[in-house]
C-alpha positions as CSV (number, residue, x, y, z in Angstrom):
1,M,40.0,-12.6,-11.0
2,D,40.4,-12.5,-7.2
3,A,39.9,-8.8,-7.2
4,A,36.8,-9.1,-9.4
5,G,35.3,-11.7,-7.1
6,V,35.4,-14.5,-9.7
7,R,35.1,-17.7,-7.8
8,G,34.7,-21.3,-8.8
9,G,36.6,-23.5,-11.3
10,E,34.2,-23.0,-14.2
11,A,34.0,-19.3,-13.9
12,R,37.7,-18.9,-13.6
13,A,38.3,-21.2,-16.6
14,D,35.8,-19.1,-18.6
15,Y,37.6,-15.8,-17.9
16,T,41.0,-17.5,-18.6
17,K,39.6,-18.5,-22.1
18,V,38.5,-14.9,-22.5
19,A,42.0,-13.6,-21.8
20,Q,43.5,-16.1,-24.2
21,F,41.1,-15.1,-26.9
22,M,41.9,-11.4,-26.5
23,Q,45.7,-12.0,-26.3
24,R,45.5,-13.7,-29.7
25,R,43.0,-11.3,-31.4
26,E,43.9,-7.9,-29.9
27,P,47.3,-8.1,-28.2
28,A,47.6,-4.3,-27.9
29,G,44.1,-4.0,-26.5
30,Y,44.8,-6.9,-24.1
31,A,48.0,-5.3,-22.8
32,A,46.2,-1.9,-22.4
33,V,43.5,-3.5,-20.2
34,R,46.0,-5.4,-18.1
35,L,48.3,-2.4,-17.6
36,L,45.8,0.5,-17.4
37,T,42.6,-0.6,-15.7
38,P,42.0,-1.5,-12.1
39,A,42.4,-5.2,-11.3
40,H,38.7,-5.6,-10.3
41,F,37.6,-4.5,-13.7
42,Q,40.0,-6.3,-16.0
43,P,38.1,-9.6,-16.3
44,H,34.9,-7.7,-17.1
45,A,36.6,-5.4,-19.7
46,L,38.1,-8.4,-21.5
47,A,34.8,-10.3,-21.3
48,G,32.9,-7.5,-23.0
49,Y,35.5,-7.1,-25.8
50,A,35.8,-10.9,-26.3
51,F,32.0,-11.2,-26.7
52,A,31.7,-8.3,-29.1
53,S,34.8,-9.3,-31.1
54,F,33.8,-12.9,-31.4
55,T,30.3,-11.8,-32.7
56,D,31.9,-9.3,-35.1
57,D,34.2,-12.0,-36.5
58,L,31.3,-14.2,-37.3
59,C,29.9,-11.5,-39.6
60,D,33.2,-10.9,-41.5
61,R,34.2,-14.4,-42.6
62,G,32.9,-16.5,-45.4
63,T,30.1,-16.1,-48.0
64,V,27.0,-14.2,-47.2
65,P,24.9,-17.4,-46.7
66,E,27.7,-18.9,-44.5
67,R,27.9,-15.7,-42.4
68,T,24.2,-15.5,-42.0
69,R,23.8,-19.1,-40.9
70,R,26.6,-18.8,-38.3
71,F,25.3,-15.4,-37.0
72,D,21.7,-16.6,-36.8
73,A,22.7,-19.6,-34.8
74,W,25.0,-17.5,-32.5
75,A,22.3,-14.8,-31.9
76,G,19.8,-17.5,-31.0
77,Q,22.3,-19.0,-28.6
78,I,22.9,-15.5,-27.0
79,R,19.2,-14.8,-26.6
80,A,18.5,-18.2,-25.1
81,A,21.4,-17.6,-22.7
82,L,20.1,-14.2,-21.7
83,D,16.7,-15.7,-21.0
84,S,17.9,-18.8,-19.1
85,G,21.1,-17.5,-17.6
86,A,22.9,-20.6,-18.9
87,T,25.1,-21.5,-21.9
88,R,27.8,-24.0,-22.8
89,H,30.0,-21.4,-24.6
90,P,32.8,-20.2,-22.3
91,L,33.1,-16.7,-23.8
92,L,29.3,-16.2,-23.6
93,R,29.2,-17.6,-20.1
94,A,31.8,-15.1,-19.0
95,F,29.9,-12.2,-20.7
96,L,26.7,-13.3,-19.0
97,R,28.4,-13.1,-15.6
98,T,30.0,-9.7,-16.5
99,S,26.8,-8.2,-17.8
100,A,24.9,-9.2,-14.6
101,E,27.7,-8.0,-12.4
102,R,27.9,-4.6,-14.1
103,A,24.1,-4.4,-14.6
104,L,24.4,-3.8,-18.3
105,P,20.9,-3.1,-19.8
106,R,19.9,-5.9,-22.1
107,H,18.7,-3.4,-24.7
108,W,22.3,-2.6,-25.6
109,I,23.0,-6.3,-26.3
110,E,19.8,-6.6,-28.3
111,S,20.7,-3.5,-30.3
112,Y,24.1,-4.8,-31.0
113,L,22.7,-8.1,-32.3
114,D,20.2,-6.3,-34.5
115,G,22.9,-3.9,-35.8
116,A,25.4,-6.7,-36.5
117,R,23.1,-8.1,-39.2
118,I,24.0,-5.0,-41.3
119,D,27.5,-6.4,-41.9
120,L,26.3,-9.7,-43.2
121,D,25.5,-8.3,-46.6
122,F,26.9,-4.7,-46.4
123,S,26.1,-2.6,-49.5
124,G,27.8,0.7,-48.5
125,F,26.8,4.2,-47.5
126,A,25.4,6.6,-50.0
127,T,25.6,9.6,-47.6
128,E,27.0,10.8,-44.2
129,A,23.5,10.3,-42.8
130,D,23.7,6.6,-43.7
131,F,27.0,6.3,-41.9
132,Q,25.5,7.9,-38.8
133,G,22.7,5.4,-38.9
134,Y,25.3,2.6,-39.0
135,V,27.0,4.1,-35.9
136,D,23.7,4.3,-34.1
137,Q,22.7,0.7,-34.9
138,L,26.0,-1.1,-34.6
139,T,29.0,0.8,-33.4
140,W,27.4,2.6,-30.5
141,P,25.9,-0.6,-29.0
142,F,29.4,-2.2,-29.5
143,L,30.9,0.6,-27.4
144,M,28.2,0.3,-24.7
145,I,28.8,-3.5,-24.2
146,T,32.6,-2.8,-24.0
147,T,33.6,0.7,-22.8
148,G,30.1,1.1,-21.3
149,L,30.8,-1.6,-18.7
150,A,32.9,1.0,-16.8
151,Q,29.7,2.5,-15.5
152,P,27.4,0.2,-13.7
153,G,23.9,0.1,-15.3
154,G,25.2,1.6,-18.5
155,G,25.8,5.0,-16.9
156,S,23.9,8.3,-17.5
157,P,22.4,9.5,-20.8
158,E,25.3,12.0,-21.0
159,F,27.8,9.1,-20.6
160,A,26.1,7.1,-23.3
161,R,26.2,10.1,-25.6
162,S,29.9,10.5,-25.0
163,C,30.4,6.9,-25.8
164,R,28.7,7.5,-29.1
165,L,31.3,10.1,-29.9
166,V,34.0,7.5,-29.3
167,A,32.0,5.1,-31.5
168,D,31.8,7.6,-34.3
169,A,35.5,8.4,-34.2
170,G,36.5,4.8,-33.8
171,Q,34.4,3.7,-36.8
172,R,35.8,6.5,-39.0
173,T,39.3,5.4,-38.0
174,D,38.6,1.7,-38.7
175,I,37.2,2.6,-42.1
176,L,40.5,4.3,-43.1
177,T,42.9,1.8,-41.5
178,D,41.1,-1.2,-43.0
179,L,40.3,0.4,-46.4
180,A,42.7,-1.8,-48.4
181,E,41.3,-5.1,-46.9
182,D,37.7,-4.0,-47.3
183,L,38.3,-3.0,-50.9
184,R,39.8,-6.4,-51.6
185,D,36.6,-8.0,-50.1
186,G,34.4,-5.9,-52.3
187,R,33.3,-3.5,-49.6
188,L,33.6,0.3,-49.3
189,Y,32.6,2.0,-46.0
190,L,33.5,5.6,-47.1
191,P,30.2,7.4,-48.0
192,L,29.7,7.9,-51.7
193,D,28.8,11.6,-51.3
194,A,32.3,12.1,-49.8
195,L,33.9,10.5,-52.9
196,E,31.8,12.7,-55.1
197,R,32.8,15.9,-53.3
198,H,36.4,15.2,-54.0
199,G,35.9,13.9,-57.6
200,V,36.9,10.4,-56.7
201,L,35.5,7.2,-58.2
202,R,35.3,3.9,-56.4
203,A,37.4,2.6,-59.2
204,D,40.2,5.0,-58.2
205,L,40.3,3.5,-54.7
206,E,40.1,-0.1,-56.0
207,A,43.0,0.6,-58.4
208,G,45.1,2.1,-55.6
209,R,45.5,5.4,-57.4
210,D,47.5,7.9,-55.3
211,V,46.1,11.1,-56.9
212,P,45.2,14.5,-55.3
213,G,41.5,13.7,-55.0
214,V,42.1,10.5,-53.1
215,R,44.6,12.2,-50.8
216,A,42.1,15.0,-50.1
217,L,39.3,12.5,-49.4
218,L,41.5,10.6,-46.9
219,T,42.7,13.8,-45.2
220,D,39.1,15.0,-45.0
221,A,37.9,11.8,-43.4
222,A,40.9,11.7,-41.0
223,G,40.1,15.3,-40.0
224,K,36.5,14.4,-39.1
225,A,37.7,11.6,-37.0
226,H,40.4,13.7,-35.2
227,G,37.7,16.3,-34.5
228,T,35.3,13.8,-33.0
229,L,38.1,12.3,-30.9
230,R,38.7,15.7,-29.5
231,E,35.0,16.1,-28.6
232,A,35.1,12.6,-27.0
233,T,37.7,13.6,-24.5
234,R,34.7,14.8,-22.4
235,L,34.3,11.1,-21.5
236,L,37.3,11.5,-19.3
237,N,35.2,13.7,-17.0
238,E,32.4,11.2,-16.9
239,L,34.5,8.2,-15.8
240,P,35.9,7.4,-12.4
241,A,39.6,8.4,-12.4
242,E,40.8,4.8,-12.3
243,Y,39.4,4.2,-15.8
244,G,41.0,7.4,-17.3
245,P,44.4,5.8,-18.4
246,L,42.7,3.2,-20.6
247,M,40.4,5.8,-22.2
248,R,43.4,8.2,-22.8
249,F,45.3,5.3,-24.5
250,V,42.3,4.5,-26.7
251,L,41.9,8.1,-27.8
252,D,45.6,8.6,-28.4
253,L,45.9,5.3,-30.3
254,H,43.2,6.4,-32.7
255,H,44.9,9.8,-33.2
256,Q,48.1,7.9,-33.9
257,R,46.4,5.7,-36.5
258,L,44.9,8.7,-38.2
259,E,48.2,10.4,-38.5
260,R,49.6,7.3,-40.1
261,V,46.7,7.3,-42.6
262,V,47.4,10.9,-43.6
263,A,51.2,10.2,-43.9
264,M,50.5,7.1,-46.1
265,G,48.1,9.0,-48.4
266,G,46.8,6.9,-51.3
267,A,48.9,3.9,-50.1
268,V,46.2,3.0,-47.6
269,T,44.1,1.8,-50.6
270,R,46.8,-0.8,-51.2
271,R,47.8,-1.9,-47.8
272,P,46.2,-1.7,-44.3
273,V,47.5,0.5,-41.6
274,R,49.3,-1.4,-38.9
275,D,50.2,-0.3,-35.4
276,S,53.9,0.0,-34.6
277,P,54.6,-2.1,-31.4
278,V,57.1,0.5,-30.3
279,A,54.7,3.4,-30.8
280,C,52.0,1.5,-28.9
281,L,54.4,0.9,-26.0
282,R,55.1,4.7,-25.9
283,L,51.4,5.4,-25.7
284,L,50.9,2.9,-22.9
285,A,53.8,4.4,-21.0
286,R,52.4,7.9,-21.2
287,A,48.7,7.0,-20.8
288,R,48.8,7.8,-17.1
289,R,49.8,11.4,-17.7
290,P,47.1,14.0,-17.5
291,Y,45.5,14.4,-20.9
292,G,46.3,18.1,-21.1
293,D,50.0,17.5,-20.7
294,R,50.3,16.0,-24.2
295,R,50.5,17.7,-27.6
296,P,47.1,18.3,-29.2
297,A,45.9,16.2,-32.1
298,P,46.5,17.6,-35.6
299,Q,43.8,20.1,-36.6
300,Y,42.9,18.6,-39.9
301,G,39.8,19.9,-41.6
302,P,38.0,19.0,-44.8
303,A,40.3,19.6,-47.7
304,G,39.8,23.1,-49.0
305,G,37.5,24.3,-46.3
306,A,36.6,24.5,-42.6
307,A,35.3,21.6,-40.6
308,D,31.6,21.0,-41.1
309,G,30.3,21.1,-37.6
310,S,30.7,18.9,-34.5
311,A,30.1,15.2,-34.5
312,E,26.9,15.7,-32.6
313,E,25.7,18.2,-35.2
314,R,26.6,15.8,-38.0
315,A,24.7,13.0,-36.2
316,A,21.7,15.2,-35.8
317,A,21.8,16.1,-39.4
């Protein structure tokens, strides 16, 4: 906090609460920020993730009416705080200070709030195009109010587009690692047209059937995510070098999770994919090495065929 210029008892208490929240919710992410980012950026990185994660949690818990009431009250509190510059909520107070310090454009915050409403009563994706719309409306703004804080003012349009690649790949990875939990909650984030291509029914996933079509579907989805992560490495050239280690860790962590998904096969429909603490420690230890020194990610493609274009081409489609 000293390096970030955080002064005053209330401000320091707010950022302390941010750190405690992230330690509980995302211990691996908290450790990565503390170990891999410059000291002056750590409070701001944690404040961005704490704000976005707290908001995301409100959309995920309880019945639809309960989630909607909580989210509407929270969104109103956020907009009032943005207008007035004041709030009684410590996580939001820290985020207000961070967003001002890093000159984060308000439209990314507004876009995130608008997009978060999708998850209050999510009905699934019919097509890949629907998934891309979700990334545009929700996941990309999430990245810009977290990773995007590394560039004052939200960075250049090229930087924002690179963040979208990370958002796309991260969302695809989360869909696979959380598949079992989402199915138990009655939600399916894999596009239905992908299931149809592989001859898979939603009932196959809900029943936890480990059959060739399910394994092919999962391998295909992991391959798309791996490919988008490889495209997203261009972000390393658009960030100051001091932020490179954290981004390398994030990209490698997602590759590692995808490898686990493919190794588990149909079992990911029955239990979520969890990070191995030892494996995460290895990633943290090697995150400062130049990206090109490490082995490439697996070259998975859609089962039975070649990859169907870059992430940007899929998004444009």
